[in-house]
C-alpha positions in Angstrom: -12.7 1.1 17.5 -12.4 4.8 18.1 -8.7 4.5 18.5 -8.4 2.7 15.1 -10.7 5.4 13.4 -8.5 8.2 14.8 -5.3 6.4 13.7 -6.5 6.0 10.1 -8.1 9.4 9.9 -4.7 11.1 8.9 -3.7 10.6 5.2 0.0 10.1 6.2 -0.9 7.2 8.4 -3.1 5.7 5.8 -0.2 5.9 3.4 2.1 4.2 5.9 -0.4 1.4 6.3 -0.6 1.0 2.5 3.3 0.9 2.3 3.3 -1.7 5.0 0.6 -3.9 3.5 3.1 -5.3 0.9 6.0 -5.9 3.3 7.6 -4.9 6.6 9.7 -1.7 6.2 12.2 0.1 8.4 11.4 3.4 9.9 14.1 5.1 7.8 12.5 3.6 4.6 9.1 4.8 5.6 10.4 8.3 6.6 12.2 8.7 3.2 8.9 8.4 1.4 7.3 11.4 2.9 8.1 15.2 2.5 7.7 15.6 6.4 10.5 15.2 9.0 11.6 11.9 10.4 10.4 12.9 13.9 6.9 13.6 12.4 6.9 10.2 10.8 7.9 8.6 14.0 5.0 10.3 15.8 2.7 8.9 13.1 4.2 5.4 13.6 3.7 5.7 17.4 -0.1 6.4 16.9 -0.3 3.4 14.6 1.6 1.3 17.1 -0.5 2.4 20.0 -3.7 1.6 18.0 -2.4 -1.9 17.3 -2.2 -1.4 13.5 1.5 -1.9 13.3 4.0 -3.8 15.3 7.7 -3.0 15.5 10.8 -5.0 16.3 14.4 -4.0 16.6 16.8 -5.7 14.0 20.3 -4.6 14.8 20.1 -0.8 14.9 17.0 -0.5 12.8 13.3 -0.6 13.8 11.2 -2.7 11.4 7.4 -2.1 11.2 4.9 -4.5 10.0 1.1 -4.2 9.5 -1.4 -6.0 11.7 -4.8 -5.6 10.1 -6.7 -7.4 13.0 -7.8 -4.1 14.7 -9.6 -3.1 11.5 -12.0 -6.0 11.8 -14.4 -4.3 14.2 -14.4 -1.2 12.1 -15.0 -3.2 8.9 -17.9 -5.0 10.5 -19.5 -1.7 11.7 -19.1 -0.3 8.1 -20.7 -3.4 6.8 -23.6 -3.1 9.2 -24.2 0.5 8.1 -24.0 -0.4 4.4 -26.5 -3.4 4.6 -30.1 -2.8 4.0 -32.6 -3.2 6.8 -36.2 -4.1 7.2 -38.3 -3.8 4.1 -35.5 -2.4 2.0 -33.6 -5.7 2.3 -36.7 -7.7 1.4 -37.6 -5.5 -1.6 -33.9 -5.9 -2.8 -34.2 -9.7 -2.7 -37.5 -9.5 -4.5 -36.1 -7.3 -7.2 -33.2 -9.8 -7.7 -35.7 -12.7 -7.9 -37.9 -10.8 -10.4 -34.8 -10.1 -12.6 -33.6 -13.7 -12.4 -37.0 -15.0 -13.5 -37.4 -12.5 -16.3 -33.8 -13.4 -17.6 -34.6 -17.1 -17.4 -37.9 -16.5 -19.4 -36.2 -14.5 -22.1 -33.5 -17.1 -22.5 -36.1 -19.9 -23.4 -36.6 -20.8 -27.0 -40.0 -19.7 -28.5 -41.0 -23.5 -28.4 -40.4 -23.6 -24.6 -42.4 -20.5 -24.0 -45.4 -22.0 -25.9 -45.4 -25.1 -23.8 
């Protein structure tokens, strides 16, 4: 997970992942979208490849990169764990939800139903 976090820590690499999300792209196409040198983009692609976030294949003389989001699963689960309430907070949130639902149901009833 640390390798994935390090890979996505850089804004250029995050942008590369965003570009690859829609479709596979050649290294040249990716490099043309950044104001940095082609060797710098190649270094970013190498970091992404080593972390498993992208895969490359040779098509003729061009290297085509594609996104592999699988390594993000562990990171997403860890983030979800940190975001989820624990202990009493979770129970109190559930209680608040139930109170709001019950209140909403009571206000929707007609006056005749409320008097019954």
